[in-house]
Backbone as a printed PyTorch tensor [residue, N CA C, xyz], in Angstrom:
tensor([[[  0.8750,  -1.0540,   0.2080],
         [ -0.1420,  -0.0190,  -0.0380],
         [  0.9020,   1.3330,   0.2030]],

        [[  0.2820,   1.8840,  -0.8040],
         [  1.1050,   3.3440,  -0.5160],
         [  1.7350,   4.3020,   0.3560]],

        [[  2.8570,   4.0850,   0.8540],
         [  2.6500,   4.9830,   1.7510],
         [  2.1620,   6.0590,   2.3350]],

        [[  1.6530,   6.9460,   1.2590],
         [  0.7010,   8.2580,   1.2790],
         [ -0.1560,   8.3400,   2.0580]],

        [[ -0.7970,   6.8360,   2.3790],
         [ -2.1940,   6.8030,   2.9390],
         [ -1.9360,   6.8210,   4.3350]],

        [[ -0.3360,   6.9030,   4.7990],
         [ -0.4670,   6.7560,   6.1450],
         [  0.6020,   7.8010,   6.6110]],

        [[  0.9290,   8.7740,   5.9540],
         [  1.9660,   9.2760,   5.9170],
         [  1.7160,  10.2300,   7.6890]],

        [[  0.6480,  10.2290,   8.6690],
         [  1.3990,  10.5970,   9.7610],
         [ -0.5760,  10.2980,  10.6140]],

        [[ -0.0360,  10.1460,  11.5300],
         [ -1.1200,  10.1050,  12.5100],
         [ -2.2590,  10.9970,  12.2940]],

        [[ -3.7380,  10.4910,  12.6200],
         [ -4.8870,  11.4630,  12.4730],
         [ -5.0830,  12.2110,  10.9480]],

        [[ -4.4030,  11.5950,   9.8390],
         [ -4.7000,  11.9160,   8.3220],
         [ -5.9750,  10.9190,   8.2760]],

        [[ -6.9950,  11.5970,   7.6280],
         [ -7.8330,  11.2090,   6.7670],
         [ -7.6900,  10.7850,   5.2070]],

        [[ -7.7610,   9.3850,   4.7580],
         [ -7.2790,   9.5090,   2.8460],
         [ -8.4750,   8.9120,   2.5350]],

        [[ -9.0380,   9.5820,   1.4860],
         [-10.0230,   8.9990,   0.5940],
         [ -9.6590,   8.4190,  -0.4100]],

        [[ -9.8940,   7.0680,  -0.9450],
         [ -9.7540,   5.6100,  -1.5600],
         [-10.3050,   6.1090,  -2.4030]],

        [[ -9.6950,   5.3920,  -3.5330],
         [-10.1670,   5.0870,  -5.0190],
         [-11.6820,   4.7140,  -4.9450]],

        [[-12.4380,   5.0030,  -5.7930],
         [-14.0900,   4.4780,  -6.3020],
         [-13.6160,   2.7520,  -6.0760]],

        [[-14.8690,   2.1550,  -6.0400],
         [-14.2810,   0.7070,  -6.1110],
         [-14.9050,   0.5240,  -7.7500]],

        [[-14.6860,  -0.9780,  -7.8100],
         [-14.8540,  -1.0850,  -9.3810],
         [-16.1700,  -2.2090,  -9.4900]],

        [[-17.0150,  -2.0520, -10.1810],
         [-18.5090,  -2.5350,  -9.9260],
         [-18.7780,  -3.3040, -11.0070]],

        [[-17.8010,  -3.7080, -11.6020],
         [-17.4050,  -4.5340, -12.9640],
         [-16.3970,  -5.0980, -13.1840]],

        [[-16.4080,  -6.1840, -11.9550],
         [-15.1830,  -7.1180, -12.3450],
         [-15.1790,  -7.9140, -13.5870]],

        [[-13.9530,  -8.5180, -13.7500],
         [-13.6650,  -9.8160, -15.3170],
         [-14.5360, -10.5000, -14.5240]],

        [[-14.3090, -11.2400, -13.5210],
         [-14.5300, -12.6420, -12.9860],
         [-15.6680, -12.8230, -12.2370]],

        [[-16.5230, -13.5180, -12.8530],
         [-17.7260, -13.9460, -12.6560],
         [-18.0160, -14.5520, -10.8920]],

        [[-19.0740, -14.1620, -10.6150],
         [-19.1140, -14.7530,  -9.0840],
         [-19.0140, -16.1160,  -9.1030]],

        [[-19.3410, -17.0850, -10.0330],
         [-19.4530, -18.6770,  -9.5170],
         [-17.9720, -18.9860,  -9.7240]],

        [[-17.1860, -17.9190, -10.6120],
         [-15.7100, -18.7400, -10.8830],
         [-14.8290, -18.3410,  -9.5080]],

        [[-15.3960, -16.9390,  -8.3260],
         [-14.5100, -16.4310,  -7.8330],
         [-14.8540, -17.9060,  -6.5140]],

        [[-16.4500, -18.3370,  -6.4610],
         [-16.7440, -18.9090,  -5.4380],
         [-15.6650, -20.6900,  -5.3320]],

        [[-15.6360, -20.8230,  -6.8760],
         [-15.2100, -22.5570,  -7.0150],
         [-13.6850, -21.7400,  -7.1050]],

        [[-13.0670, -20.8240,  -7.0130],
         [-11.8090, -20.4950,  -6.7120],
         [-10.9330, -20.2550,  -5.3410]],

        [[-12.1390, -19.8380,  -4.5090],
         [-11.4890, -19.0670,  -3.3990],
         [-11.0360, -20.8970,  -1.9650]],

        [[ -9.9690, -20.3570,  -2.1050],
         [ -9.1690, -21.0380,  -1.1500],
         [ -8.4070, -20.5650,   0.1560]],

        [[ -8.1190, -20.9330,   1.6670],
         [ -7.7010, -20.3440,   2.2600],
         [ -5.9040, -20.3180,   1.8340]],

        [[ -5.5990, -18.7400,   1.9160],
         [ -4.1780, -19.0890,   1.4020],
         [ -3.3730, -18.2760,   2.1810]],

        [[ -2.4320, -19.4780,   2.6460],
         [ -0.9960, -19.0990,   3.8810],
         [  0.0440, -18.6160,   3.5990]],

        [[  0.6220, -18.6210,   2.3880],
         [  1.9280, -17.9010,   2.2130],
         [  1.6740, -17.1780,   1.0460]],

        [[  1.9850, -16.0500,   1.2730],
         [  2.6450, -14.6570,   0.2760],
         [  3.4670, -14.8000,   0.2310]],

        [[  3.8620, -13.5680,  -0.7190],
         [  5.3380, -12.7560,  -1.7950],
         [  5.2300, -11.8330,  -0.8540]],

        [[  6.3100, -10.9060,  -0.7590],
         [  6.5830,  -9.7880,   0.0890],
         [  5.7970,  -8.8060,  -0.6510]],

        [[  5.2320,  -8.5350,  -1.8500],
         [  4.8910,  -7.7430,  -2.8880],
         [  3.4530,  -6.9330,  -2.0890]],

        [[  3.6240,  -5.8890,  -1.9340],
         [  2.7240,  -5.3060,  -0.9710],
         [  1.1610,  -4.9360,  -1.9690]],

        [[  0.1830,  -4.8360,  -1.2200],
         [ -1.0120,  -4.2940,  -2.0370],
         [ -1.0010,  -2.6190,  -2.3760]],

        [[ -1.4790,  -2.4900,  -3.3170],
         [ -1.7180,  -1.0740,  -4.2670],
         [ -3.0350,  -0.2120,  -3.3030]],

        [[ -3.0870,   0.2880,  -3.5750],
         [ -4.1250,   1.4990,  -2.6540],
         [ -5.2470,   0.8960,  -3.3890]],

        [[ -5.9140,   0.7310,  -4.9910],
         [ -7.0580,   0.2270,  -5.4800],
         [ -7.7820,  -0.9760,  -4.8780]],

        [[ -6.3970,  -2.0860,  -4.5380],
         [ -7.0910,  -3.4040,  -4.2230],
         [ -7.2310,  -2.9500,  -2.5620]],

        [[ -6.5150,  -2.1110,  -2.2000],
         [ -7.0080,  -2.0070,  -0.7530],
         [ -7.9440,  -1.6620,  -0.1050]],

        [[ -8.2470,  -0.6680,  -1.1650],
         [ -9.8070,   0.4380,  -1.3930],
         [-10.8820,  -0.9710,  -1.2670]],

        [[-10.8590,  -1.8580,  -2.8350],
         [-11.9390,  -2.5530,  -3.0540],
         [-11.8080,  -3.6520,  -2.1840]],

        [[-11.0480,  -4.1400,  -1.3030],
         [-11.0160,  -5.3990,  -0.3480],
         [-11.9740,  -4.2390,   0.8400]],

        [[-12.0510,  -3.1070,   0.8060],
         [-12.3660,  -2.4650,   2.2910],
         [-14.1090,  -2.4400,   2.1230]],

        [[-14.2920,  -1.8850,   0.8480],
         [-15.2410,  -1.8360,   0.0370],
         [-16.4260,  -2.8460,  -0.1030]],

        [[-15.9120,  -4.3660,  -0.2170],
         [-16.6090,  -5.6540,  -0.1830],
         [-17.1180,  -5.9450,   1.3330]],

        [[-15.9460,  -5.4200,   2.1120],
         [-16.6290,  -5.9570,   3.4950],
         [-17.1850,  -5.3330,   4.1040]],

        [[-17.7660,  -3.4300,   3.6120],
         [-18.1180,  -2.5290,   4.2950],
         [-18.9460,  -1.6640,   3.7040]],

        [[-17.8740,  -1.7050,   2.6620],
         [-18.3570,  -0.5090,   1.7980],
         [-20.0190,  -0.2980,   1.6580]],

        [[-20.6190,   1.1700,   1.5930],
         [-21.8620,   1.7050,   1.7490],
         [-22.4710,   1.5880,  -0.0200]],

        [[-23.4250,   0.3400,  -0.4880],
         [-23.6910,   0.1100,  -1.5380],
         [-24.8570,   0.9360,  -2.0330]],

        [[-25.5990,   2.0030,  -1.1020],
         [-27.1960,   2.2890,  -1.6750],
         [-27.0180,   3.6410,  -1.0250]],

        [[-28.3280,   4.9030,  -1.7940],
         [-28.1170,   5.9360,  -1.3760],
         [-29.0430,   5.7680,  -0.0960]],

        [[-29.3160,   5.0270,   0.6330],
         [-29.6760,   4.9890,   1.9850],
         [-28.7140,   3.9050,   2.9780]],

        [[-27.6770,   4.3600,   2.5020],
         [-26.2190,   4.1310,   3.5830],
         [-26.4910,   2.1850,   3.7270]],

        [[-27.1100,   1.6510,   2.9650],
         [-26.6530,   0.0420,   3.3530],
         [-25.3860,  -0.3430,   2.8550]],

        [[-24.9690,  -1.2300,   3.2680],
         [-24.1640,  -1.7310,   3.1810],
         [-23.2660,  -3.1300,   2.4330]],

        [[-22.4350,  -3.6610,   1.5910],
         [-22.2290,  -4.4730,   1.1410],
         [-22.2800,  -6.1160,   2.1170]],

        [[-22.3770,  -5.9670,   3.0460],
         [-22.7680,  -6.6430,   4.2650],
         [-24.2020,  -6.2830,   4.7170]],

        [[-24.6120,  -7.9760,   4.8170],
         [-26.0050,  -7.4300,   5.9090],
         [-25.9970,  -7.3050,   7.3340]],

        [[-26.7830,  -6.2450,   7.7060],
         [-26.5000,  -6.4120,   9.0710],
         [-28.1320,  -6.1910,   9.7540]],

        [[-28.2220,  -7.1040,  11.0260],
         [-29.4860,  -7.1610,  12.0570],
         [-30.1520,  -5.4830,  12.0710]],

        [[-30.9460,  -4.9260,  11.8380],
         [-31.6910,  -3.3470,  11.7310],
         [-30.4940,  -2.9220,  11.0800]],

        [[-29.7170,  -2.7170,  10.1550],
         [-28.8860,  -1.6170,   9.9980],
         [-28.5260,  -1.0590,  10.9070]],

        [[-28.0370,  -1.9330,  11.8940],
         [-27.0680,  -0.7370,  12.9220],
         [-25.6680,  -0.7140,  12.4380]],

        [[-25.1710,  -1.8340,  12.0220],
         [-23.9470,  -1.7310,  11.7660],
         [-22.9460,  -1.4660,  12.6950]],

        [[-22.5920,  -2.7510,  13.5780],
         [-21.7520,  -2.7730,  14.7620],
         [-20.4220,  -2.9370,  14.2840]],

        [[-19.5780,  -3.5240,  12.9850],
         [-18.6520,  -3.6890,  12.7100],
         [-17.7120,  -2.4580,  12.6170]],

        [[-16.3920,  -2.1720,  13.0500],
         [-14.9100,  -1.4840,  12.7380],
         [-14.0740,  -2.7490,  11.6830]],

        [[-13.6850,  -1.8210,  10.6140],
         [-12.6670,  -2.6200,  10.1460],
         [-11.5940,  -1.6130,  10.0390]],

        [[-10.3120,  -2.3820,  10.2690],
         [ -9.1200,  -2.3500,  10.1970],
         [ -8.1400,  -2.8470,   9.2210]],

        [[ -6.8920,  -1.7910,   8.6130],
         [ -6.2850,  -2.2930,   8.1200],
         [ -4.9100,  -2.0500,   8.3710]],

        [[ -3.7300,  -3.4510,   8.8640],
         [ -2.5290,  -2.9530,   9.0940],
         [ -1.5910,  -3.5830,   8.0260]],

        [[ -0.6870,  -2.7200,   7.5320],
         [  0.5710,  -2.9500,   6.8450],
         [  1.5330,  -2.5240,   7.4840]],

        [[  2.7910,  -2.2990,   6.2150],
         [  3.7420,  -2.2140,   6.8930],
         [  3.9140,  -0.6250,   7.1500]],

        [[  3.1290,   0.2620,   6.3430],
         [  2.8290,   1.8660,   6.7240],
         [  2.3380,   2.1180,   7.7060]],

        [[  1.3580,   1.5160,   8.2230],
         [  0.4630,   1.6280,   9.3660],
         [ -0.4140,   1.0580,   9.1890]],

        [[ -1.1680,   1.1730,  10.7240],
         [ -2.5980,   1.0450,  11.0040],
         [ -3.8560,   2.1170,  10.8150]],

        [[ -4.7850,   1.4800,   9.9010],
         [ -5.8200,   2.5440,   9.4640],
         [ -7.2850,   2.1420,   9.9570]],

        [[ -8.1500,   2.8330,  10.1010],
         [ -9.6950,   2.3720,  10.2280],
         [-10.5810,   2.8590,   8.6970]],

        [[-10.9980,   2.1160,   8.8470],
         [-12.1990,   2.2200,   7.3200],
         [-13.2100,   2.9900,   7.9400]],

        [[-13.5410,   4.4890,   7.1980],
         [-14.8940,   4.6190,   7.3610],
         [-15.9750,   4.6550,   6.4500]],

        [[-16.7720,   4.0190,   6.1830],
         [-17.4730,   3.4980,   5.0440],
         [-18.3540,   4.6650,   4.6000]],

        [[-18.5880,   5.5320,   5.1270],
         [-19.5500,   7.0610,   4.9240],
         [-18.7490,   7.6870,   4.0550]],

        [[-17.2240,   7.8830,   4.2020],
         [-16.6220,   8.7270,   3.0410],
         [-15.8010,   8.0160,   2.0950]],

        [[-15.8700,   6.4400,   2.5710],
         [-15.3500,   5.3590,   1.6570],
         [-13.5220,   6.0250,   1.7620]],

        [[-13.3480,   6.1230,   3.5170],
         [-11.4520,   6.7180,   3.4480],
         [-11.3680,   5.3190,   4.4170]],

        [[ -9.8890,   6.1070,   4.7830],
         [ -9.1490,   5.8860,   5.6330],
         [ -8.8280,   6.5360,   6.7640]],

        [[ -9.2680,   6.2340,   8.3430],
         [ -8.5230,   7.0820,   9.1580],
         [ -7.3030,   6.6250,  10.1030]],

        [[ -6.2210,   7.2390,   9.6030],
         [ -4.6750,   6.5340,   9.9860],
         [ -4.4720,   6.5770,  11.4720]],

        [[ -4.5560,   5.7910,  12.2300],
         [ -4.6720,   5.3560,  13.6640],
         [ -3.2260,   5.0550,  14.0290]],

        [[ -2.0500,   4.5820,  13.2450],
         [ -0.8500,   4.4570,  13.7110],
         [  0.1210,   4.3930,  12.5000]],

        [[  1.1320,   5.4840,  12.2350],
         [  2.2420,   4.8230,  11.4560],
         [  3.2100,   3.7360,  11.5540]],

        [[  3.3680,   3.2930,  12.4770],
         [  4.0060,   2.1690,  12.9660],
         [  3.2960,   0.8810,  12.2990]],

        [[  4.6700,  -0.0570,  12.0410],
         [  3.7250,  -1.3780,  11.5770],
         [  3.9770,  -1.8070,  12.5020]],

        [[  2.6050,  -2.3900,  12.9360],
         [  2.3740,  -3.3790,  14.2340],
         [  2.2310,  -4.9780,  13.8590]],

        [[  2.2630,  -5.2350,  12.5350],
         [  2.1740,  -6.5040,  12.2760],
         [  2.6770,  -7.7730,  13.5420]],

        [[  4.2680,  -7.2080,  13.4950],
         [  5.0550,  -8.2250,  14.3580],
         [  3.7290,  -8.3630,  15.6680]],

        [[  3.5300,  -7.3700,  16.2020],
         [  2.5610,  -7.3030,  17.6140],
         [  1.0770,  -8.3690,  17.2370]],

        [[  0.6470,  -8.0110,  16.0230],
         [ -0.6950,  -8.4990,  16.0940],
         [ -0.4260,  -9.6960,  15.7920]],

        [[  0.7780, -10.4180,  15.1060],
         [  1.0800, -11.7730,  15.0240],
         [  1.8480, -12.3060,  16.4680]],

        [[  2.1020, -11.7640,  17.1310],
         [  2.3420, -12.2310,  18.7770],
         [  0.9260, -12.4630,  18.9930]],

        [[ -0.1450, -12.0070,  18.9220],
         [ -1.2430, -11.8400,  19.2300],
         [ -1.8340, -12.7360,  18.8480]],

        [[ -1.5870, -13.3230,  17.7680],
         [ -2.3830, -14.4390,  17.2530],
         [ -2.1150, -15.4510,  17.6210]],

        [[ -1.1690, -15.7000,  18.5660],
         [ -0.1850, -16.8390,  18.6270],
         [  1.2190, -17.5030,  17.6900]],

        [[  1.4830, -16.1100,  17.3220],
         [  2.6140, -16.3780,  15.9270],
         [  2.1710, -16.7290,  15.0350]],

        [[  0.8150, -17.1610,  14.8410],
         [  1.0990, -17.9630,  13.2500],
         [  1.5730, -17.0480,  12.1910]],

        [[  2.1370, -17.4240,  11.1740],
         [  3.0450, -17.1270,  10.3680],
         [  2.2360, -16.2910,   9.0780]],

        [[  1.0070, -16.6530,   8.3400],
         [  0.2540, -15.7590,   7.7810],
         [ -0.1790, -14.4500,   8.3470]],

        [[  0.1490, -13.7420,   9.3760],
         [ -0.2720, -12.9440,   9.9840],
         [  0.6240, -12.0960,   9.5670]],

        [[  2.2100, -12.5260,  10.0420],
         [  3.3690, -11.9620,   9.9120],
         [  3.8960, -12.1180,   8.6880]],

        [[  3.7750, -12.9850,   7.9430],
         [  4.0130, -13.0850,   6.9700],
         [  3.3480, -11.8770,   5.4710]],

        [[  1.8150, -11.8540,   5.8800],
         [  0.9670, -10.7930,   4.6440],
         [  1.3180,  -9.5230,   4.7510]],

        [[  1.4030,  -9.0240,   3.3000],
         [  1.8150,  -7.8400,   3.5750],
         [  0.3160,  -6.3450,   4.1240]],

        [[ -0.8620,  -7.3080,   4.2220],
         [ -1.8310,  -6.7200,   4.9300],
         [ -2.7060,  -7.2260,   5.2200]],

        [[ -2.9500,  -6.8440,   6.4850],
         [ -3.8440,  -7.6900,   8.0070],
         [ -5.0370,  -6.7930,   7.9350]],

        [[ -6.1490,  -7.2370,   7.7380],
         [ -7.7250,  -6.8500,   7.6960],
         [ -8.0000,  -7.1920,   9.2060]],

        [[ -8.5160,  -6.1740,   9.8530],
         [ -8.9880,  -6.8760,  11.4110],
         [-10.4340,  -6.4130,  11.6130]],

        [[-11.6360,  -7.1400,  11.8960],
         [-12.5880,  -6.9020,  12.0110],
         [-12.8840,  -7.0650,  13.6140]],

        [[-13.6100,  -5.8830,  13.6060],
         [-14.0680,  -5.4810,  15.5360],
         [-15.3470,  -5.3140,  15.5920]],

        [[-15.8700,  -5.7890,  16.3820],
         [-17.7390,  -5.8490,  17.1420],
         [-17.7490,  -4.4310,  17.9870]],

        [[-18.5270,  -3.7060,  18.1100],
         [-19.4940,  -2.8080,  19.0300],
         [-20.3480,  -3.0480,  19.0860]],

        [[-20.7160,  -4.6640,  19.9620],
         [-21.8290,  -5.0080,  20.1550],
         [-23.0010,  -4.1680,  21.0550]],

        [[-22.5420,  -2.8890,  22.0230],
         [-23.6800,  -1.9500,  22.1090],
         [-24.5700,  -1.7420,  21.0960]],

        [[-23.8630,  -1.2410,  20.3730],
         [-24.7280,  -1.1420,  18.9400],
         [-26.1780,  -1.8070,  18.3920]],

        [[-25.6270,  -3.2670,  18.5270],
         [-26.8790,  -3.9040,  17.9770],
         [-27.7440,  -4.5400,  19.2580]],

        [[-26.9450,  -4.5820,  20.7330],
         [-28.0260,  -5.0580,  21.7670],
         [-28.5920,  -3.5810,  22.1040]],

        [[-28.7840,  -2.2010,  21.6800],
         [-29.6620,  -1.4480,  22.0750],
         [-31.0240,  -1.5100,  21.8350]],

        [[-30.8890,  -2.6500,  20.6260],
         [-32.1090,  -3.0710,  19.7760],
         [-32.8980,  -4.6430,  20.2620]],

        [[-31.4130,  -5.2360,  19.8020],
         [-31.6600,  -6.8120,  20.1610],
         [-31.1410,  -7.4780,  21.4610]],

        [[-30.8330,  -6.7860,  22.0400],
         [-30.4510,  -7.5020,  23.7810],
         [-29.8140,  -8.3570,  23.8970]],

        [[-30.4900,  -9.6330,  24.1990],
         [-29.5580, -10.7200,  24.3060],
         [-29.1050, -11.4160,  23.3150]],

        [[-29.8620, -11.3870,  22.2020],
         [-29.0660, -11.8920,  20.8620],
         [-28.1450, -10.9420,  20.3190]],

        [[-27.8590, -10.0600,  20.9390],
         [-26.7950,  -9.0880,  19.8130],
         [-25.7950,  -9.5640,  19.8420]],

        [[-25.0670, -10.8270,  20.6680],
         [-23.3780, -11.2490,  20.3480],
         [-23.5370, -12.1300,  19.1700]],

        [[-25.0340, -12.9190,  19.1370],
         [-25.0070, -13.7070,  17.9360],
         [-25.2690, -13.0950,  16.1880]],

        [[-25.7950, -11.9020,  16.3850],
         [-26.1780, -11.2320,  14.9820],
         [-24.5470, -10.6870,  14.7680]],

        [[-24.2410, -10.2280,  15.6790],
         [-22.9780,  -9.4070,  14.9900],
         [-22.2390, -10.4020,  14.7770]],

        [[-21.9710, -11.3080,  15.2680],
         [-20.6920, -12.3210,  14.8100],
         [-21.3440, -13.0880,  13.6620]],

        [[-22.5930, -12.9820,  13.3730],
         [-22.9270, -13.8140,  12.0480],
         [-22.4680, -12.6330,  11.1360]],

        [[-22.9240, -11.1570,  11.6180],
         [-22.3280, -10.1770,  10.5150],
         [-20.7650,  -9.6580,  10.2610]],

        [[-20.0890, -10.3860,  10.8620],
         [-18.8400, -10.8370,  10.7380],
         [-18.1040, -11.1360,  10.0040]],

        [[-19.1270, -12.4490,  10.2700],
         [-18.8940, -13.6010,   8.9810],
         [-19.1360, -13.6200,   7.6130]],

        [[-20.2740, -12.8920,   7.6610],
         [-20.8840, -12.0150,   5.8250],
         [-19.5050, -11.2450,   5.6900]],

        [[-19.2140, -10.2540,   6.9850],
         [-18.1680,  -9.3890,   6.2130],
         [-16.8680,  -9.9280,   5.6850]],

        [[-16.1150, -10.9250,   6.6690],
         [-15.2350, -11.7410,   6.3450],
         [-15.4810, -12.1500,   5.0620]],

        [[-16.3080, -12.9170,   4.7730],
         [-16.5180, -13.7500,   3.1060],
         [-16.4860, -12.7080,   1.8770]],

        [[-17.2850, -11.6200,   2.2180],
         [-17.0570, -10.7840,   1.0600],
         [-15.4810, -10.2890,   0.9810]],

        [[-14.8930, -10.1410,   1.9530],
         [-13.2790,  -9.6800,   1.5960],
         [-12.3860, -10.4690,   1.1400]],

        [[-12.8150, -11.9060,   1.6890],
         [-12.3630, -13.2690,   1.0730],
         [-12.2810, -13.4900,  -0.0330]],

        [[-13.6310, -12.8140,  -1.2390],
         [-13.8040, -13.3190,  -1.9850],
         [-13.6570, -12.4290,  -2.7450]],

        [[-13.3330, -11.2890,  -2.6930],
         [-13.0090, -10.0860,  -3.2310],
         [-11.7700, -10.5160,  -3.7430]],

        [[-10.8630, -10.3780,  -2.8070],
         [ -9.4090, -11.0440,  -2.8950],
         [ -9.0550, -12.2880,  -4.2060]],

        [[-10.0550, -13.2230,  -3.8980],
         [ -9.8150, -14.3780,  -4.4040],
         [-10.0870, -13.7190,  -5.9870]],

        [[-11.1470, -12.7320,  -6.3090],
         [-11.6040, -12.0260,  -7.5360],
         [-10.3750, -11.3820,  -8.2700]],

        [[ -9.8790, -10.6140,  -7.1190],
         [ -8.7220,  -9.6390,  -7.6080],
         [ -7.2800, -10.6750,  -8.1220]],

        [[ -7.0720, -12.0450,  -7.7610],
         [ -5.7420, -12.5640,  -7.7830],
         [ -5.3120, -12.5220,  -6.3110]],

        [[ -5.7420, -12.1510,  -5.3790],
         [ -4.8350, -12.6690,  -4.4630],
         [ -5.5230, -13.5370,  -3.0970]],

        [[ -5.1810, -13.4190,  -2.3170],
         [ -5.0480, -14.8050,  -1.5510],
         [ -5.3750, -14.4770,  -0.1490]],

        [[ -6.7580, -14.9800,   0.8620],
         [ -6.6640, -14.4060,   2.0920],
         [ -6.8730, -15.8000,   3.1100]],

        [[ -6.7580, -15.0660,   4.0040],
         [ -7.3630, -16.8160,   5.1910],
         [ -7.8430, -15.9380,   6.4340]],

        [[ -8.7870, -16.7250,   6.7250],
         [ -9.2280, -16.0590,   8.0980],
         [ -8.9430, -16.6920,   9.4420]],

        [[ -8.6060, -16.2970,  10.1030],
         [ -8.1440, -16.4030,  11.3140],
         [ -8.6760, -15.8410,  12.5330]],

        [[ -9.1000, -16.9410,  13.4030],
         [ -9.9030, -16.8910,  15.0620],
         [ -9.3100, -17.0580,  15.8250]],

        [[ -7.7630, -17.4630,  16.1320],
         [ -7.4980, -18.2570,  17.2580],
         [ -6.4060, -16.3930,  17.3300]],

        [[ -6.8320, -16.1100,  18.3850],
         [ -5.5210, -14.7630,  18.7930],
         [ -5.9980, -14.4480,  20.5800]],

        [[ -5.4380, -14.1680,  20.8390],
         [ -6.0630, -13.5440,  22.1120],
         [ -6.5460, -12.2870,  21.6500]],

        [[ -8.1840, -12.0020,  22.4080],
         [ -8.8610, -10.6460,  22.4970],
         [ -8.3160,  -9.5820,  22.7310]],

        [[ -7.5690,  -9.4530,  23.9520],
         [ -7.1050,  -8.4620,  24.7000],
         [ -6.0250,  -7.9190,  23.9770]],

        [[ -4.5150,  -8.7460,  24.0380],
         [ -3.6010,  -8.6720,  22.8050],
         [ -3.8640,  -8.3020,  22.1430]],

        [[ -4.7360,  -8.2810,  20.8250],
         [ -4.5360,  -7.7020,  19.9850],
         [ -5.5360,  -6.4430,  20.3010]],

        [[ -6.7110,  -6.0890,  20.7460],
         [ -7.1470,  -4.9900,  21.0140],
         [ -5.6330,  -3.7940,  21.6620]],

        [[ -4.6020,  -4.4760,  22.3360],
         [ -3.6740,  -3.4790,  23.1300],
         [ -2.3320,  -3.1310,  21.8860]],

        [[ -2.8420,  -4.3430,  20.6160],
         [ -1.4000,  -4.0460,  20.1500],
         [ -2.1790,  -2.9050,  19.0940]],

        [[ -3.3730,  -2.5090,  18.9400],
         [ -3.8080,  -1.8920,  17.7230],
         [ -4.5450,  -0.5670,  18.4540]],

        [[ -4.3220,  -0.6630,  19.4610],
         [ -4.7600,   0.6690,  20.4990],
         [ -6.4750,   0.9800,  20.6370]],

        [[ -7.1780,  -0.4540,  20.2970],
         [ -8.3560,  -0.1440,  20.0520],
         [ -9.5210,   0.4150,  21.2950]],

        [[-10.4230,   1.5310,  20.8560],
         [-11.5060,   1.5320,  22.2010],
         [-11.8460,   0.4140,  22.8620]],

        [[-12.3200,   0.7290,  24.0570],
         [-12.6570,  -0.3400,  24.7580],
         [-13.7980,  -0.5940,  24.3230]],

        [[-14.5190,  -0.6110,  23.9250],
         [-15.9480,  -1.0220,  23.2080],
         [-15.1300,  -1.8730,  22.0300]],

        [[-14.5760,  -1.8950,  21.5610],
         [-14.0100,  -2.5860,  20.0230],
         [-13.2650,  -4.0130,  20.2870]],

        [[-14.3030,  -5.3080,  20.2000],
         [-14.3970,  -6.2900,  20.6140],
         [-13.3820,  -7.2230,  19.0000]],

        [[-11.8880,  -7.5790,  18.9790],
         [-11.3970,  -8.0210,  18.3180],
         [-12.0570,  -9.2970,  17.5990]],

        [[-12.8200,  -9.6730,  16.3040],
         [-13.3520, -10.8570,  16.1050],
         [-12.9060, -11.6490,  14.9750]],

        [[-11.9360, -10.9980,  14.1880],
         [-11.3440, -12.0400,  13.0470],
         [-10.0930, -10.9740,  12.7430]],

        [[ -8.9940, -11.7260,  12.1050],
         [ -7.7690, -11.4630,  11.6470],
         [ -8.4110, -11.8850,  10.0840]],

        [[ -8.0250, -11.4820,   9.1670],
         [ -7.6530, -11.6680,   7.8320],
         [ -6.5610, -10.9330,   7.0290]],

        [[ -5.2240, -11.9560,   6.9150],
         [ -3.9070, -11.9410,   6.0890],
         [ -4.5320, -11.8910,   4.9090]],

        [[ -4.0180, -10.9580,   4.0420],
         [ -4.5970, -10.8900,   2.5320],
         [ -2.6590, -11.1310,   1.7720]],

        [[ -2.6380, -11.1420,   0.4580],
         [ -1.2610, -10.6520,  -0.1680],
         [ -1.4510, -11.2900,  -0.9670]],

        [[ -0.1770, -11.5340,  -2.1740],
         [ -0.2200, -12.2520,  -3.2950],
         [ -0.1630, -13.4050,  -3.3500]],

        [[ -0.3550, -14.6270,  -3.5440],
         [ -0.2330, -16.2710,  -3.1920],
         [  1.4290, -16.1920,  -3.5720]],

        [[  1.7770, -17.2220,  -3.1530],
         [  3.2400, -17.7130,  -3.2200],
         [  3.0030, -18.8960,  -4.6360]]])
């Protein structure tokens, strides 16, 4: 990813518009999707990162609805991307990245993920967090179920988009929640749910 995206902390960077006319069919993308755990060192470019973020949580209608379904359209998920240039949070409404840190935090995240190799080897690690209170305000005790379901929807969208772009990714759920939150300096109400390393398959 271009270093200009994370030039300094508290920077907001507008992303390129998503491509809505990909060359690969949904059926071919579904058939080709596999978990990829080994990556080349080549970084993702800005348009690839933008497309992956949009596929997971992008706004797809004038009503503010997103690419992944959400119970009550409450959208409890927060999406982060961790690269060599830093860590940023995705703002779906503006299709932009808000820089959280200009430091390469991938090694810290890898340690929090039980030192799993894909987390350290991938040029980009996407992290999905849930803010359960947003859903609980309407759905009460069923909120955790709905938030976890939504995280699965968003993760699959991202993985399918990676496949369609000729990239590879792997969903990872084995990690120390508190350690991931600490590594990325997450707000107290952000619960890490998913790590998804993405890169060019080796």
